[in-house]
DOPADREN-672894 format. One record per residue: x, y, z of N, C-alpha, C in turn; residue in three letters. Coordinates in steps of 0.2 Angstrom, whole numbers, padded with zeros to 4 digits, always signed. Layout:
XYZXYZXYZALA;...
// end
This chain:
+0065+0251-0424+0056+0245-0420+0060+0247-0411UNK;+0054+0248-0407+0054+0249-0402+0056+0244-0398UNK;+0059+0246-0391+0059+0241-0386+0051+0236-0382UNK;+0046+0239-0385+0039+0235-0384+0040+0232-0390UNK;+0040+0235-0393+0039+0231-0400+0042+0224-0400UNK;+0049+0226-0400+0054+0220-0400+0053+0215-0396UNK;+0050+0218-0391+0048+0212-0385+0041+0208-0387UNK;+0037+0212-0389+0030+0208-0394+0032+0203-0397UNK;+0036+0204-0401+0040+0201-0409+0042+0195-0405UNK;+0048+0195-0401+0051+0191-0399+0045+0186-0395UNK;+0042+0188-0389+0035+0185-0386+0032+0179-0393UNK;+0030+0183-0398+0025+0180-0403+0029+0173-0406UNK;+0035+0174-0407+0040+0168-0408+0039+0162-0405UNK;+0042+0165-0399+0043+0162-0393+0036+0158-0391UNK;+0028+0159-0390+0024+0157-0389+0024+0152-0394UNK;+0025+0153-0404+0022+0151-0408+0027+0144-0407UNK;+0034+0145-0405+0037+0137-0407+0036+0132-0400UNK;+0033+0137-0392+0031+0131-0390+0023+0130-0388UNK;+0021+0129-0394+0011+0130-0396+0013+0127-0401UNK;+0015+0128-0406+0016+0124-0410+0016+0114-0410UNK;+0012+0112-0414+0014+0102-0411+0014+0100-0419UNK;+0015+0094-0422+0014+0089-0425+0010+0083-0422UNK;+0006+0081-0426+0002+0072-0423+0005+0069-0424UNK;+0012+0069-0434+0013+0064-0434+0021+0068-0437UNK;+0026+0063-0439+0030+0064-0445+0026+0065-0450UNK;+0023+0063-0456+0020+0066-0461+0017+0072-0461UNK;+0014+0074-0454+0011+0079-0454+0018+0087-0454UNK;+0022+0084-0450+0027+0089-0451+0030+0091-0458UNK;+0030+0087-0461+0034+0084-0466+0031+0089-0474UNK;+0024+0087-0474+0020+0090-0478+0018+0099-0476UNK;+0021+0102-0470+0021+0107-0467+0028+0111-0469UNK;+0032+0107-0467+0040+0108-0471+0040+0111-0476UNK;+0036+0105-0482+0038+0107-0490+0034+0110-0492UNK;+0029+0114-0488+0025+0122-0492+0029+0129-0489UNK;+0035+0125-0484+0036+0132-0479+0043+0133-0485UNK;+0045+0126-0488+0053+0129-0490+0050+0134-0497UNK;+0046+0127-0501+0041+0130-0509+0042+0138-0508UNK;+0038+0140-0503+0037+0149-0504+0041+0152-0502UNK;+0047+0148-0497+0053+0152-0494+0057+0154-0501UNK;+0057+0148-0506+0062+0146-0512+0059+0154-0515UNK;+0052+0154-0519+0050+0156-0523+0051+0165-0520UNK;+0051+0168-0511+0053+0173-0511+0061+0176-0514UNK;+0066+0169-0511+0073+0169-0514+0074+0172-0520UNK;+0070+0167-0524+0071+0168-0532+0070+0173-0534UNK;+0066+0178-0530+0063+0186-0529+0068+0192-0530UNK;+0070+0188-0524+0075+0195-0522+0083+0193-0519UNK;+0086+0188-0521+0093+0185-0520+0096+0184-0530UNK;+0098+0189-0534+0101+0188-0539+0106+0182-0542UNK;+0108+0182-0536+0115+0176-0536+0110+0168-0537UNK;+0105+0167-0532+0102+0162-0534+0096+0161-0537UNK;+0096+0165-0541+0089+0166-0547+0095+0161-0551UNK;+0101+0165-0555+0105+0162-0559+0108+0157-0558UNK;+0110+0154-0550+0111+0149-0548+0107+0143-0550UNK;+0101+0142-0549+0096+0139-0551+0093+0136-0558UNK;+0095+0142-0560+0095+0142-0568+0088+0140-0572UNK;+0082+0142-0566+0076+0141-0571+0074+0135-0567UNK;+0077+0132-0565+0071+0126-0559+0065+0127-0557UNK;+0060+0123-0559+0054+0124-0555+0055+0125-0547UNK;+0051+0128-0543+0054+0129-0536+0050+0121-0534UNK;+0047+0116-0537+0043+0112-0533+0051+0106-0533UNK;+0055+0106-0540+0062+0103-0538+0066+0104-0535UNK;+0064+0108-0528+0072+0109-0526+0078+0105-0524UNK;+0075+0101-0522+0078+0096-0520+0086+0094-0526UNK;+0083+0095-0531+0089+0093-0539+0092+0100-0539UNK;+0092+0106-0533+0095+0111-0533+0103+0109-0531UNK;+0107+0113-0534+0115+0110-0531+0116+0115-0527UNK;+0122+0111-0522+0124+0113-0517+0128+0116-0515UNK;+0126+0121-0510+0131+0128-0509+0132+0125-0503UNK;+0140+0127-0501+0145+0128-0497+0148+0134-0492UNK;+0151+0134-0489+0153+0140-0487+0159+0145-0489UNK;+0164+0139-0495+0169+0145-0500+0163+0149-0504UNK;+0159+0145-0506+0151+0145-0513+0151+0151-0512UNK;+0149+0151-0502+0143+0158-0503+0148+0165-0501UNK;+0155+0163-0498+0157+0165-0497+0160+0173-0504UNK;+0164+0167-0509+0164+0169-0515+0157+0174-0518UNK;+0152+0173-0520+0148+0177-0521+0142+0179-0514UNK;+0145+0182-0509+0143+0184-0504+0137+0190-0506UNK;+0143+0195-0513+0139+0201-0512+0134+0200-0516UNK;+0132+0195-0519+0124+0194-0524+0122+0191-0520UNK;+0124+0187-0516+0118+0179-0513+0115+0185-0509UNK;+0117+0187-0503+0113+0192-0500+0108+0196-0501UNK;+0103+0197-0496+0097+0201-0498+0096+0210-0496UNK;+0102+0212-0492+0102+0216-0489+0106+0224-0490UNK;+0107+0220-0497+0115+0223-0502+0120+0226-0498UNK;+0121+0218-0495+0130+0221-0490+0138+0219-0495UNK;+0141+0223-0496+0149+0218-0498+0151+0215-0492UNK;+0154+0211-0496+0158+0207-0490+0164+0211-0486UNK;+0167+0215-0492+0171+0220-0491+0171+0222-0483UNK;+0165+0227-0485+0162+0230-0477+0160+0226-0472UNK;+0158+0222-0472+0154+0217-0467+0162+0212-0463UNK;+0166+0212-0468+0173+0208-0464+0178+0213-0461UNK;+0177+0220-0463+0181+0226-0460+0179+0226-0453UNK;+0170+0227-0453+0169+0229-0447+0170+0221-0441UNK;+0168+0217-0445+0169+0210-0441+0177+0209-0438UNK;+0181+0212-0439+0189+0212-0439+0188+0217-0434UNK;+0186+0223-0434+0187+0228-0431+0184+0225-0422UNK;+0177+0221-0424+0175+0218-0416+0179+0213-0416UNK;+0183+0208-0418+0188+0207-0417+0194+0207-0410UNK;+0197+0213-0414+0200+0218-0409+0198+0220-0404UNK;+0192+0226-0404+0194+0229-0400+0187+0225-0397UNK;+0185+0221-0397+0181+0217-0391+0173+0220-0393UNK;+0172+0223-0396+0166+0229-0397+0161+0224-0402UNK;+0157+0220-0401+0155+0218-0406+0146+0222-0407UNK;+0147+0227-0406+0141+0229-0406+0138+0234-0413UNK;+0142+0235-0415+0140+0242-0422+0136+0236-0428UNK;+0133+0239-0432+0130+0236-0438+0129+0240-0443UNK;+0128+0235-0450+0128+0240-0455+0121+0239-0460UNK;+0120+0245-0460+0109+0243-0463+0105+0241-0459UNK;+0108+0240-0452+0103+0238-0446+0106+0231-0448UNK;+0109+0228-0450+0112+0222-0451+0118+0218-0446UNK;+0115+0214-0441+0121+0211-0437+0126+0207-0442UNK;+0131+0210-0441+0138+0205-0443+0139+0201-0439UNK;+0143+0195-0441+0148+0190-0437+0151+0184-0442UNK;+0154+0183-0438+0161+0181-0441+0161+0174-0438UNK;+0163+0167-0442+0164+0161-0438+0171+0159-0438UNK;+0170+0154-0434+0179+0154-0429+0183+0150-0436UNK;+0179+0150-0440+0183+0145-0443+0190+0140-0443UNK;+0188+0134-0442+0191+0129-0438+0193+0125-0444UNK;+0189+0125-0451+0189+0122-0455+0195+0124-0461UNK;+0198+0130-0456+0203+0136-0461+0200+0140-0467UNK;+0193+0139-0467+0189+0145-0471+0185+0150-0466UNK;+0184+0155-0464+0181+0158-0459+0174+0162-0463UNK;+0169+0160-0462+0163+0165-0464+0159+0171-0461UNK;+0154+0174-0464+0152+0179-0463+0145+0178-0463UNK;+0141+0179-0457+0134+0178-0457+0129+0186-0454UNK;+0127+0187-0460+0121+0192-0458+0115+0191-0455UNK;+0110+0195-0450+0104+0193-0447+0103+0199-0448UNK;+0096+0201-0446+0091+0207-0449+0089+0205-0440UNK;+0085+0212-0439+0084+0212-0432+0076+0207-0433UNK;+0071+0206-0437+0068+0204-0435+0070+0195-0437UNK;+0076+0194-0439+0077+0186-0438+0081+0188-0432UNK;+0085+0190-0429+0087+0190-0421+0079+0188-0419UNK;+0077+0194-0419+0069+0190-0416+0068+0184-0415UNK;+0067+0181-0419+0064+0177-0421+0069+0168-0418UNK;+0076+0172-0419+0080+0168-0415+0082+0167-0409UNK;+0080+0174-0404+0078+0175-0399+0071+0170-0398UNK;+0066+0169-0400+0062+0168-0397+0062+0160-0398UNK;+0064+0157-0403+0067+0150-0403+0072+0147-0397UNK;+0076+0151-0397+0081+0148-0391+0077+0148-0386UNK;+0074+0151-0383+0069+0152-0375+0066+0148-0377UNK;+0063+0147-0379+0057+0141-0383+0061+0134-0382UNK;+0066+0132-0385+0070+0128-0385+0074+0125-0378UNK;+0078+0131-0377+0081+0128-0370+0081+0133-0363UNK;+0077+0136-0364+0074+0138-0359+0068+0139-0354UNK;+0067+0132-0350+0059+0129-0348+0055+0136-0349UNK;+0057+0140-0343+0052+0146-0342+0053+0152-0347UNK;+0056+0152-0351+0054+0157-0358+0057+0162-0355UNK;+0051+0165-0356+0050+0175-0354+0046+0176-0344UNK;+0044+0172-0344+0041+0171-0339+0043+0170-0333UNK;+0047+0168-0331+0051+0163-0327+0059+0167-0326UNK;+0061+0172-0322+0066+0175-0321+0075+0169-0320UNK;+0077+0174-0327+0084+0166-0327+0090+0171-0326UNK;+0095+0171-0325+0102+0175-0327+0107+0171-0332UNK;+0108+0173-0338+0110+0169-0339+0119+0171-0343UNK;+0124+0166-0342+0132+0168-0342+0133+0164-0350UNK;+0135+0167-0355+0137+0166-0360+0145+0168-0362UNK;+0145+0160-0364+0153+0160-0362+0157+0160-0369UNK;+0159+0164-0374+0160+0164-0382+0166+0167-0382UNK;+0167+0166-0388+0175+0168-0393+0174+0176-0394UNK;+0168+0177-0398+0164+0183-0396+0158+0186-0397UNK;+0156+0191-0395+0151+0193-0393+0145+0196-0397UNK;+0137+0196-0398+0136+0198-0405+0130+0202-0403UNK;+0127+0206-0405+0119+0208-0405+0117+0202-0405UNK;+0115+0197-0408+0112+0190-0408+0111+0188-0401UNK;+0116+0186-0396+0116+0184-0391+0114+0191-0386UNK;+0117+0195-0389+0115+0200-0384+0106+0203-0381UNK;+0102+0200-0390+0096+0199-0388+0093+0196-0383UNK;+0097+0193-0381+0091+0185-0377+0091+0189-0371UNK;+0095+0196-0367+0091+0202-0364+0086+0201-0365UNK;+0080+0200-0362+0073+0202-0363+0069+0201-0357UNK;+0064+0204-0354+0060+0205-0349+0062+0201-0344UNK;+0061+0197-0339+0065+0195-0336+0073+0190-0334UNK;+0073+0191-0341+0081+0187-0342+0085+0194-0341UNK;+0092+0191-0337+0097+0194-0335+0104+0191-0341UNK;+0107+0192-0344+0113+0190-0347+0118+0194-0348UNK;+0124+0191-0346+0132+0193-0345+0135+0189-0351UNK;+0143+0193-0355+0144+0189-0359+0148+0190-0355UNK;+0153+0183-0356+0160+0181-0353+0166+0181-0360UNK;+0170+0182-0358+0174+0180-0364+0181+0174-0363UNK;+0179+0172-0368+0182+0164-0367+0193+0166-0366UNK;+0193+0172-0371+0198+0174-0372+0203+0175-0362UNK;+0199+0177-0358+0200+0181-0354+0204+0174-0347UNK;+0207+0175-0345+0210+0172-0339+0204+0166-0336UNK;+0207+0159-0332+0202+0159-0330+0198+0161-0323UNK;+0204+0162-0320+0203+0167-0314+0199+0172-0315UNK;+0199+0178-0320+0194+0184-0321+0184+0180-0321UNK;+0186+0172-0325+0180+0172-0327+0175+0170-0319UNK;+0180+0166-0318+0176+0164-0310+0176+0170-0305UNK;+0180+0172-0304+0177+0180-0299+0171+0182-0305UNK;+0172+0183-0310+0165+0185-0311+0159+0181-0309UNK;+0160+0175-0313+0153+0170-0310+0153+0168-0302UNK;+0157+0172-0297+0155+0171-0292+0151+0177-0289UNK;+0153+0184-0293+0150+0189-0291+0142+0189-0294UNK;+0142+0185-0300+0135+0187-0305+0131+0180-0303UNK;+0133+0172-0301+0129+0170-0297+0121+0167-0303UNK;+0127+0167-0310+0120+0163-0315+0116+0156-0314UNK;+0111+0159-0315+0107+0150-0317+0108+0146-0321UNK;+0111+0149-0327+0109+0144-0335+0117+0146-0334UNK;+0122+0143-0338+0128+0141-0339+0127+0142-0348UNK;+0128+0146-0352+0131+0142-0358+0138+0144-0363UNK;+0140+0138-0362+0148+0135-0363+0152+0134-0368UNK;+0156+0131-0370+0158+0128-0376+0162+0121-0369UNK;+0160+0114-0369+0161+0108-0365+0170+0110-0364UNK;+0173+0111-0367+0180+0113-0365+0181+0119-0360UNK;+0178+0123-0359+0175+0128-0352+0172+0127-0346UNK;+0166+0121-0347+0162+0120-0345+0166+0114-0340UNK;+0172+0110-0344+0175+0106-0340+0181+0109-0336UNK;+0184+0114-0337+0188+0120-0333+0184+0122-0329UNK;+0178+0122-0329+0174+0127-0323+0171+0122-0318UNK;+0170+0115-0321+0170+0110-0316+0176+0108-0312UNK;+0183+0106-0316+0188+0107-0310+0190+0112-0306UNK;+0188+0120-0307+0185+0124-0303+0182+0124-0296UNK;+0178+0122-0298+0171+0120-0294+0176+0115-0288UNK;+0177+0108-0290+0181+0104-0287+0187+0105-0283UNK;+0191+0108-0284+0197+0112-0281+0194+0118-0276UNK;+0189+0119-0275+0185+0125-0272+0186+0129-0274UNK;+0189+0135-0279+0190+0141-0281+0184+0144-0285UNK;+0176+0140-0286+0172+0139-0287+0167+0138-0285UNK;+0162+0142-0281+0156+0137-0277+0151+0140-0281UNK;+0149+0144-0286+0144+0146-0290+0140+0139-0292UNK;+0134+0136-0293+0133+0134-0298+0128+0134-0300UNK;+0126+0131-0306+0119+0132-0311+0115+0128-0311UNK;+0109+0131-0312+0105+0125-0313+0101+0122-0319UNK;+0106+0126-0323+0105+0123-0331+0112+0126-0333UNK;+0115+0118-0336+0122+0117-0342+0119+0118-0349UNK;+0120+0123-0353+0121+0119-0360+0126+0122-0363UNK;+0129+0115-0368+0134+0114-0371+0133+0119-0380UNK;+0138+0121-0380+0140+0124-0386+0146+0126-0391UNK;+0145+0125-0397+0152+0127-0400+0155+0120-0404UNK;+0155+0115-0396+0161+0108-0397+0157+0104-0396UNK;+0161+0099-0398+0157+0091-0401+0158+0089-0391UNK;+0151+0088-0388+0152+0088-0380+0154+0081-0380UNK;+0160+0078-0380+0163+0072-0377+0162+0068-0375UNK;+0160+0059-0374+0156+0057-0368+0162+0060-0362UNK;+0166+0058-0360+0170+0060-0353+0169+0066-0353UNK;+0168+0071-0359+0169+0079-0352+0159+0078-0348UNK;+0156+0076-0353+0150+0075-0353+0148+0072-0344UNK;+0153+0065-0345+0153+0063-0338+0154+0067-0332UNK;+0160+0070-0333+0164+0074-0327+0160+0081-0324UNK;+0158+0083-0331+0153+0090-0331+0146+0088-0325UNK;+0142+0081-0328+0137+0081-0327+0137+0078-0318UNK;+0142+0072-0317+0143+0071-0310+0146+0079-0306UNK;+0151+0082-0309+0153+0088-0303+0145+0092-0302UNK;+0143+0094-0307+0136+0100-0305+0131+0095-0305UNK;+0129+0089-0306+0122+0085-0304+0117+0089-0309UNK;+0120+0091-0314+0115+0094-0319+0116+0089-0327UNK;+0110+0086-0331+0110+0086-0337+0114+0091-0340UNK;+0120+0089-0344+0123+0093-0350+0118+0095-0355UNK;+0115+0100-0356+0109+0103-0364+0113+0103-0368UNK;+0112+0103-0374+0115+0104-0381+0111+0108-0385UNK;+0117+0116-0387+0113+0118-0393+0116+0119-0399UNK;+0114+0115-0405+0120+0114-0412+0117+0120-0414UNK;+0120+0126-0414+0120+0131-0418+0128+0134-0420UNK;+0129+0134-0425+0133+0136-0431+0132+0143-0434UNK;+0136+0144-0441+0137+0151-0444+0129+0150-0449UNK;+0128+0144-0450+0121+0141-0452+0116+0143-0451UNK;+0115+0142-0445+0109+0144-0440+0110+0138-0433UNK;+0103+0139-0431+0102+0137-0423+0100+0129-0426UNK;+0102+0124-0427+0101+0118-0430+0097+0113-0425UNK;+0099+0112-0419+0097+0109-0414+0096+0109-0407UNK;+0094+0107-0404+0094+0110-0397+0090+0101-0395UNK;+0093+0102-0387+0091+0095-0381+0082+0097-0378UNK;+0080+0092-0380+0073+0090-0377+0075+0089-0367UNK;+0068+0090-0363+0069+0090-0358+0071+0081-0354UNK;+0070+0078-0362+0073+0071-0357+0081+0071-0361UNK;+0085+0077-0362+0091+0076-0365+0093+0074-0371UNK;+0088+0073-0376+0089+0070-0383+0090+0075-0385UNK;+0093+0077-0391+0096+0082-0395+0091+0081-0400UNK;+0087+0086-0402+0082+0084-0409+0085+0090-0415UNK;+0082+0087-0420+0085+0092-0425+0078+0098-0425UNK;+0080+0106-0428+0075+0111-0424+0071+0110-0432UNK;+0067+0105-0432+0064+0104-0441+0059+0109-0442UNK;+0057+0117-0436+0051+0119-0436+0053+0125-0440UNK;+0062+0127-0441+0065+0131-0443+0069+0131-0449UNK;+0071+0123-0447+0076+0121-0455+0073+0115-0456UNK;+0074+0112-0463+0074+0107-0467+0082+0103-0468UNK;+0081+0099-0465+0087+0094-0466+0089+0085-0471UNK;+0092+0089-0478+0094+0083-0480+0097+0078-0477UNK;+0098+0073-0476+0102+0067-0473+0107+0065-0478UNK;+0114+0065-0482+0116+0062-0485+0122+0056-0480UNK;+0119+0051-0484+0123+0045-0477+0128+0043-0479UNK;+0136+0043-0475+0141+0044-0476+0142+0035-0474UNK;+0138+0031-0468+0136+0026-0468+0129+0023-0467UNK;+0124+0020-0467+0118+0020-0468+0117+0015-0460UNK;+0121+0010-0460+0122+0004-0456+0123+0007-0449UNK;+0127+0013-0449+0127+0014-0442+0126+0023-0441UNK;+0120+0024-0446+0115+0030-0446+0120+0038-0447UNK;+0127+0035-0451+0131+0042-0450+0129+0049-0457UNK;+0125+0054-0453+0125+0056-0460+0130+0063-0459UNK;+0129+0066-0466+0132+0075-0466+0123+0077-0468UNK;+0123+0082-0463+0115+0090-0464+0119+0092-0470UNK;+0113+0094-0476+0111+0096-0478+0103+0101-0476UNK;+0106+0108-0476+0100+0113-0471+0096+0118-0479UNK;+0092+0117-0476+0088+0123-0481+0085+0125-0476UNK;+0087+0132-0472+0083+0138-0467+0078+0140-0471UNK;+0069+0138-0469+0066+0143-0471+0064+0149-0468UNK;+0068+0151-0460+0066+0158-0458+0070+0164-0459UNK;+0077+0159-0464+0082+0166-0465+0080+0170-0471UNK;+0078+0177-0472+0080+0179-0479+0085+0184-0480UNK;+0091+0187-0474+0093+0191-0476+0100+0187-0479UNK;+0101+0184-0477+0104+0177-0482+0103+0169-0485UNK;+0101+0170-0488+0097+0163-0488+0102+0157-0489UNK;+0100+0153-0486+0102+0146-0486+0098+0141-0487UNK;+0101+0139-0494+0097+0133-0496+0102+0129-0497UNK;+0099+0122-0495+0103+0115-0499+0111+0116-0497UNK;+0112+0119-0492+0121+0119-0488+0122+0114-0486UNK;+0127+0112-0490+0130+0105-0484+0136+0106-0482UNK;+0133+0104-0474+0138+0105-0470+0144+0103-0470UNK;+0149+0102-0465+0155+0096-0462+0153+0092-0460UNK;+0148+0093-0456+0147+0090-0449+0146+0081-0452UNK;+0147+0079-0446+0145+0070-0447+0142+0071-0439UNK;+0134+0070-0441+0130+0067-0437+0127+0058-0436UNK;+0125+0056-0430+0122+0050-0428+0115+0052-0428UNK;+0110+0047-0433+0103+0048-0430+0104+0042-0423UNK;+0098+0043-0421+0096+0039-0413+0095+0034-0419UNK;+0093+0030-0416+0090+0020-0419+0083+0021-0416UNK;+0080+0026-0411+0072+0027-0409+0071+0035-0410UNK;+0065+0034-0408+0061+0040-0409+0062+0040-0401UNK;+0064+0048-0399+0062+0047-0392+0057+0049-0387UNK;+0058+0047-0382+0052+0044-0378+0048+0051-0377UNK;+0052+0059-0377+0047+0064-0378+0040+0065-0381UNK;+0041+0063-0385+0036+0063-0392+0037+0065-0399UNK;+0044+0070-0398+0044+0076-0401+0043+0072-0408UNK;+0041+0073-0416+0043+0072-0422+0049+0073-0425UNK;+0052+0078-0421+0059+0081-0423+0064+0076-0424UNK;+0068+0074-0430+0073+0069-0430+0077+0069-0423UNK;+0080+0065-0421+0083+0062-0416+0090+0061-0416UNK;+0094+0064-0414+0104+0065-0415+0105+0061-0407UNK;+0109+0055-0410+0112+0051-0405+0117+0057-0403UNK;+0120+0058-0408+0129+0061-0405+0130+0065-0410UNK;+0133+0071-0409+0137+0074-0417+0144+0073-0415UNK;+0147+0069-0421+0154+0066-0420+0158+0072-0420UNK;+0159+0079-0425+0161+0083-0425+0162+0084-0435UNK;+0168+0085-0435+0167+0087-0443+0169+0080-0448UNK;+0167+0081-0456+0170+0077-0459+0177+0075-0460UNK;+0183+0083-0456+0189+0082-0459+0192+0078-0453UNK;+0188+0076-0448+0188+0072-0440+0189+0064-0442UNK;+0189+0065-0447+0187+0057-0448+0193+0054-0451UNK;+0196+0048-0447+0201+0046-0448+0204+0041-0455UNK;+0209+0039-0457+0210+0034-0460+0214+0027-0460UNK;+0213+0023-0458+0215+0017-0458+0219+0012-0462UNK;+0224+0009-0465+0224+0006-0472+0220-0001-0469UNK;+0217-0003-0475+0215-0010-0474+0221-0016-0477UNK;+0219-0020-0470+0224-0027-0469+0225-0030-0476UNK;+0221-0029-0481+0222-0035-0487+0224-0030-0492UNK;+0220-0026-0494+0220-0021-0500+0225-0014-0499UNK;+0224-0013-0492+0229-0008-0490+0226-0001-0492UNK;+0219-0001-0496+0213+0006-0497+0212+0009-0490UNK;+0213+0013-0490+0210+0018-0484+0204+0016-0479UNK;+0203+0014-0475+0195+0011-0471+0195+0019-0466UNK;+0187+0022-0467+0185+0025-0462+0185+0023-0456UNK;+0187+0028-0449+0189+0027-0443+0182+0034-0441UNK;+0178+0032-0437+0173+0036-0437+0177+0040-0430UNK;+0177+0047-0429+0179+0049-0421+0177+0046-0415UNK;+0169+0044-0415+0165+0042-0409+0171+0035-0408UNK;+0171+0029-0412+0175+0025-0413+0184+0025-0409UNK;+0187+0030-0412+0192+0031-0407+0189+0034-0398UNK;+0187+0040-0399+0183+0043-0393+0182+0035-0388UNK;+0178+0033-0392+0175+0028-0386+0182+0022-0387UNK;+0185+0019-0389+0190+0014-0388+0197+0019-0381UNK;+0198+0024-0384+0201+0028-0380+0199+0028-0371UNK;+0192+0030-0372+0189+0032-0365+0189+0023-0362UNK;+0186+0018-0366+0185+0013-0363+0191+0011-0358UNK;+0198+0012-0361+0207+0010-0361+0207+0010-0352UNK;+0204+0016-0348+0204+0018-0342+0203+0022-0338UNK;+0201+0022-0332+0195+0028-0331+0202+0033-0327UNK;+0207+0031-0327+0214+0036-0324+0214+0041-0330UNK;+0211+0042-0337+0210+0047-0341+0207+0053-0339UNK;+0208+0058-0338+0205+0066-0338+0205+0071-0345UNK;+0211+0068-0348+0208+0071-0355+0212+0067-0361UNK;+0211+0069-0367+0213+0066-0375+0214+0069-0379UNK;+0219+0068-0382+0218+0072-0390+0221+0065-0394UNK;+0218+0064-0398+0220+0059-0405+0221+0063-0412UNK;+0227+0064-0413+0227+0068-0421+0232+0061-0427UNK;+0227+0064-0432+0233+0060-0436+0237+0065-0440UNK;+0241+0061-0440+0245+0068-0444+0248+0065-0453UNK;+0251+0070-0454+0250+0068-0462+0255+0062-0465UNK;+0258+0058-0461+0261+0053-0463+0257+0048-0461UNK;+0250+0047-0458+0246+0043-0455+0246+0040-0449UNK;+0252+0041-0445+0253+0039-0438+0248+0041-0436UNK;+0247+0041-0428+0244+0044-0421+0246+0047-0418UNK;+0246+0053-0416+0247+0057-0409+0243+0057-0403UNK;+0245+0055-0398+0241+0055-0393+0242+0055-0387UNK;+0239+0061-0385+0242+0065-0379+0237+0066-0372UNK;+0239+0062-0367+0236+0062-0361+0235+0064-0356UNK;+0231+0066-0353+0231+0070-0345+0227+0062-0339UNK;+0231+0062-0335+0230+0054-0333+0230+0059-0324UNK;+0226+0056-0321+0225+0056-0315+0232+0056-0310UNK;+0233+0062-0306+0239+0063-0305+0241+0057-0301UNK;+0238+0052-0296+0239+0047-0292+0240+0040-0296UNK;+0243+0042-0302+0244+0036-0309+0253+0035-0306UNK;+0254+0030-0305+0262+0030-0305+0266+0026-0310UNK;+0261+0026-0316+0263+0019-0322+0259+0024-0329UNK;+0261+0031-0330+0258+0029-0336+0258+0025-0342UNK;+0264+0023-0343+0265+0018-0348+0262+0011-0347UNK;+0258+0010-0342+0253+0005-0341+0246+0007-0346UNK;+0243+0014-0344+0237+0016-0348+0238+0017-0354UNK;+0246+0021-0357+0245+0019-0363+0245+0013-0366UNK;+0250+0008-0365+0247-0001-0366+0240+0000-0367UNK;+0235+0002-0363+0229-0001-0362+0226+0004-0369UNK;+0229+0011-0370+0222+0012-0375+0225+0011-0384UNK;+0233+0006-0384+0236+0005-0388+0231-0001-0390UNK;+0230-0004-0384+0226-0013-0385+0219-0010-0388UNK;+0215-0006-0384+0208-0005-0387+0210-0002-0395UNK;+0214+0003-0395+0213+0005-0403+0215-0001-0411UNK;+0219-0005-0405+0223-0013-0410+0214-0016-0410UNK;+0212-0017-0407+0205-0021-0406+0200-0018-0411UNK;+0199-0011-0412+0195-0007-0416+0196-0007-0422UNK;+0205-0009-0422+0208-0008-0432+0207-0016-0433UNK;+0205-0021-0429+0205-0030-0431+0199-0030-0433UNK;+0194-0025-0430+0187-0027-0430+0186-0023-0439UNK;+0189-0016-0437+0189-0012-0443+0192-0018-0450UNK;+0195-0022-0451+0201-0026-0452+0203-0022-0457UNK;+0208-0016-0453+0214-0013-0454+0220-0013-0450UNK;+0224-0011-0452+0231-0011-0449+0230-0005-0443UNK;+0232-0006-0437+0235+0000-0435+0240+0004-0434UNK;+0239+0010-0438+0246+0014-0439+0249+0015-0433UNK;+0255+0018-0436+0260+0019-0429+0259+0022-0423UNK;+0261+0024-0417+0256+0027-0411+0261+0030-0408UNK;+0264+0037-0406+0267+0040-0403+0262+0046-0398UNK;+0267+0046-0392+0262+0047-0386+0267+0055-0384UNK;+0262+0060-0382+0266+0064-0381+0261+0068-0375UNK;+0265+0073-0370+0261+0076-0366+0254+0080-0369UNK;+0248+0081-0365+0245+0084-0368+0243+0091-0366UNK;+0240+0094-0371+0241+0101-0370+0235+0105-0373UNK;+0230+0108-0370+0226+0112-0374+0223+0117-0366UNK;+0224+0124-0370+0220+0130-0367+0213+0132-0369UNK;+0207+0132-0364+0201+0133-0369+0202+0141-0370UNK;+0197+0143-0376+0195+0149-0377+0195+0152-0384UNK;+0199+0155-0386+0199+0156-0396+0199+0149-0399UNK;+0203+0144-0394+0202+0137-0401+0197+0134-0397UNK;+0195+0127-0404+0190+0122-0402+0193+0117-0401UNK;+0191+0115-0397+0193+0109-0395+0191+0104-0397UNK;+0194+0099-0402+0191+0095-0406+0198+0087-0402UNK;+0193+0084-0399+0197+0078-0396+0202+0073-0400UNK;+0196+0073-0408+0200+0067-0413+0198+0072-0419UNK;+0204+0072-0423+0207+0075-0427+0210+0073-0434UNK;+0211+0074-0438+0215+0074-0443+0221+0080-0446UNK;+0226+0082-0444+0227+0086-0449+0226+0087-0458UNK;+0225+0093-0457+0223+0096-0465+0230+0091-0470UNK;+0235+0092-0468+0241+0087-0470+0239+0083-0472UNK;+0233+0079-0469+0233+0070-0470+0226+0069-0472UNK;+0225+0076-0477+0218+0071-0478+0222+0070-0486UNK;+0215+0064-0488+0216+0060-0491+0209+0061-0496UNK;+0205+0066-0497+0200+0067-0497+0201+0071-0506UNK;
// end
């Protein structure tokens, strides 16, 4: 496909996403149903794995199809994808890119990517040229108000580059990739020279850049900030927004698709014009659910009834922007990040969602600049804090954190596990920041 035809395709998708509106949630859901059934009919005909996996079930009964997850997708990768690409060759190409930091090679014209594998199970993703153009148009429509019409200089801070991200360089847009593995000094030097208007980065990197700005080592400042790849913690959001005087927008993007983006009011909405999302509620009272996604825009690597490991909290009210897409109050993290405290009377495990813990720690003291809470194999909590430099008595802050967590335990009718405090250590880069997590050895599932 020529450059001009590619631009026309991107422009088509951008214009479609900008113009397509639904007057009600009911109209959106009827449109989604038609798209999903049409997509499933195509997948049935082109993916031998799915055809056998669904075992003759009617297309209209797609909500009863068995669930897919990353392990199952990787196990049947060769027969699941419709491009005839073998897992072995895709993994070899992706691994080579990780070493050489050259992520441009393709297989049969298909872009190959590798997920970061925070759950210990790395996944492959395949994207065709058409899907790449659709992704680009969707991203521009949802995250950049000017789209293709207004000039923008974009800085992408990523663990690994990809043809998918390179495709954002269209028309009046200028794009540069910033490798998260580079030292912060080098990244600051490149930012100073480039002066990008749009920064797309994990919140842990945005915090580091905010610190560099406060220290006077960075003078470049963005006109738009977009958080990706990690949970946007309330503490980080507050510091970043105050430092740069900008709302932090979010892109909910993962191996399985571009799942959500913030509107101009800063509310995160699911991208229900490209994906259908079923809600598996963990706690209906607090509106927490695990998303089960069906992406009716992807055909190279079909994603149908794919259960993610993420915990989302649905907003209690419709967003004032008027968009009928589901509004999300918060992405909390993974199911693996739910902690468990023993019930005070029965001793049975009580689920403690990451947001409960995060808000308890943040409420303890304004002196807390960074924190991590890790539940260890024995159930005890390892809490690491970085405090403001003028704090003379860290023990007082630690006591307040313990008190807040004790109050949280009381409300949940549970016993607070043993707490130990340790120095805060985290370097932004290859590893994703998880402020609240549970060690794999501590899993009770």
